[in-house]
Residue frames relative to the residue before (quaternion, step in Angstrom):
aa qw qx qy qz dx dy dz
X 1.0000 0.0000 0.0000 0.0000 0.00 0.00 0.00
X 0.3164 -0.7520 0.5505 0.1771 3.57 -0.85 0.95
X 0.1216 -0.7744 0.6194 0.0430 3.53 -1.13 0.77
X 0.4980 -0.6564 0.4810 0.2997 3.55 -1.05 0.76
X 0.0702 -0.7859 0.6143 -0.0010 3.56 -1.06 0.87
X 0.2048 -0.7636 0.6011 0.1172 3.55 -0.98 0.86
X 0.0698 -0.7998 0.5962 0.0032 3.56 -0.85 1.02
X 0.2680 -0.7197 0.6121 0.1886 3.56 -1.19 0.57
X 0.1063 0.7956 -0.5766 0.1523 3.54 -0.41 1.30
X 0.6155 -0.5569 0.4088 0.3793 3.56 -1.13 0.67
X 0.5760 -0.6383 0.3950 0.3235 3.56 -0.93 0.96
X 0.6677 0.5000 -0.3133 0.4539 3.61 0.88 -0.86
X 0.6385 0.5216 -0.3233 0.4644 3.57 1.04 -0.74
X 0.6128 0.5382 -0.3409 0.4675 3.59 1.07 -0.71
X 0.6428 0.5184 -0.3214 0.4634 3.58 0.95 -0.89
X 0.6618 0.5070 -0.2986 0.4647 3.56 0.93 -0.92
X 0.6656 0.5071 -0.2975 0.4596 3.58 0.94 -0.92
X 0.6484 0.5127 -0.3196 0.4632 3.60 0.96 -0.82
X 0.6416 0.5124 -0.3163 0.4752 3.57 1.00 -0.84
X 0.6417 0.5303 -0.3088 0.4601 3.57 0.96 -0.92
X 0.6731 0.4940 -0.2901 0.4677 3.58 0.90 -0.95
X 0.6561 0.5210 -0.3110 0.4487 3.58 0.93 -0.89
X 0.6427 0.5327 -0.3154 0.4513 3.58 1.01 -0.85
X 0.7367 0.3787 -0.2043 0.5217 3.57 1.18 -0.61
X 0.4161 -0.7408 0.4274 0.3088 3.54 1.36 0.27
X 0.4812 0.6156 -0.4557 0.4265 3.54 0.91 1.07
X 0.4596 -0.6156 0.5360 0.3499 3.52 -1.24 0.30
X 0.6125 -0.5432 0.4188 0.3929 3.54 -1.23 0.42
X 0.6136 0.5562 -0.3409 0.4449 3.58 1.07 -0.71
X 0.6836 0.4666 -0.2983 0.4754 3.59 0.88 -0.89
X 0.6036 0.5572 -0.3484 0.4514 3.57 1.10 -0.67
X 0.6729 0.4770 -0.2874 0.4870 3.59 0.91 -0.92
X 0.6395 0.5299 -0.3228 0.4539 3.57 0.94 -0.87
X 0.6764 0.4888 -0.2925 0.4669 3.59 0.90 -0.91
X 0.5930 0.5702 -0.3568 0.4427 3.56 1.09 -0.70
X 0.7020 0.4543 -0.2728 0.4757 3.58 0.87 -0.93
X 0.5946 0.5439 -0.3676 0.4641 3.60 1.12 -0.52
X 0.6431 0.5134 -0.3158 0.4724 3.56 1.01 -0.81
X 0.6332 0.5253 -0.3308 0.4622 3.60 0.96 -0.81
X 0.6484 0.5218 -0.3108 0.4589 3.56 0.97 -0.88
X 0.6558 0.5099 -0.3060 0.4651 3.59 0.98 -0.87
X 0.6440 0.5201 -0.3237 0.4583 3.56 0.96 -0.84
X 0.6321 0.5261 -0.3294 0.4638 3.59 1.00 -0.79
X 0.6642 0.5009 -0.3044 0.4639 3.57 0.92 -0.87
X 0.6503 0.5074 -0.3194 0.4665 3.59 1.02 -0.78
X 0.6234 0.5385 -0.3378 0.4553 3.59 1.03 -0.75
X 0.6372 0.5336 -0.3232 0.4526 3.57 1.04 -0.78
X 0.6625 0.5272 -0.2982 0.4407 3.59 1.11 -0.70
X 0.5786 0.5965 -0.3841 0.4023 3.60 1.16 -0.51
X 0.1704 -0.7854 0.5919 0.0616 3.53 -0.74 1.13
X 0.2772 -0.7382 0.5924 0.1651 3.54 -1.02 0.85
X 0.4768 -0.6814 0.4717 0.2930 3.55 -0.85 0.98
X 0.6452 -0.5363 0.3886 0.3810 3.55 -1.23 0.55
X 0.6462 0.5353 -0.3134 0.4447 3.59 0.99 -0.88
X 0.6723 0.4833 -0.2895 0.4801 3.56 0.95 -0.90
X 0.6216 0.5456 -0.3328 0.4530 3.55 1.02 -0.77
X 0.6472 0.5212 -0.3139 0.4593 3.60 1.03 -0.79
X 0.6611 0.5087 -0.3029 0.4608 3.60 1.09 -0.68
X 0.5256 0.6671 -0.3974 0.3476 3.55 1.17 -0.55
X 0.8429 0.2060 -0.1653 0.4688 3.54 -0.84 1.04
X 0.5188 0.6590 -0.4328 0.3306 3.63 1.17 0.00
X 0.6775 0.4105 -0.2910 0.5365 3.59 1.20 -0.36
X 0.1478 -0.7864 0.5972 0.0554 3.53 -0.74 1.11
X 0.1059 -0.7950 0.5965 0.0296 3.56 -0.80 1.04
X 0.5780 -0.5652 0.4535 0.3751 3.55 -1.20 0.51
X 0.6042 -0.5841 0.4059 0.3592 3.57 -1.13 0.61
X 0.7254 0.4191 -0.2440 0.4886 3.59 1.09 -0.64
X 0.3664 0.7352 -0.4936 0.2855 3.63 1.24 0.26
X 0.1434 -0.7893 0.5954 0.0443 3.56 -0.80 1.06
X 0.2572 -0.8088 0.5100 0.1404 3.58 -0.10 1.29
X 0.6093 0.5499 -0.3648 0.4395 3.61 1.08 -0.58
X 0.6514 0.4999 -0.3057 0.4821 3.56 0.98 -0.85
X 0.6409 0.5257 -0.3130 0.4636 3.56 0.98 -0.85
X 0.6671 0.4892 -0.2977 0.4764 3.60 0.93 -0.89
X 0.6215 0.5388 -0.3374 0.4578 3.58 1.00 -0.84
X 0.6646 0.4977 -0.3006 0.4694 3.59 0.91 -0.90
X 0.6171 0.5456 -0.3328 0.4591 3.58 1.05 -0.76
X 0.6765 0.4878 -0.2884 0.4703 3.60 0.90 -0.94
X 0.6315 0.5242 -0.3334 0.4640 3.59 0.96 -0.84
X 0.6762 0.4935 -0.2862 0.4661 3.57 0.90 -0.96
X 0.6608 0.5314 -0.3064 0.4325 3.56 0.95 -0.90
X 0.8021 0.3060 -0.1380 0.4939 3.60 0.88 -0.93
X 0.5236 0.6219 -0.4277 0.3951 3.60 1.20 0.29
């Protein structure tokens, strides 16, 4: 059974979503509904992923500072690698 839902969304995002739905010959409601179905499926798939015992034992053995920025570190690695 379908039920009406009211959402507060940025006006520009609504325009973009309506255009996206129209290009795919879908209603905005079906687009939103399908989005949540996909999220639900992804959650279920994540639950199915099993971590091996060995990997679980390794979890948490590396301690990093709270201010460690892995993106900055990776960026520096790439710059160094290709310079």
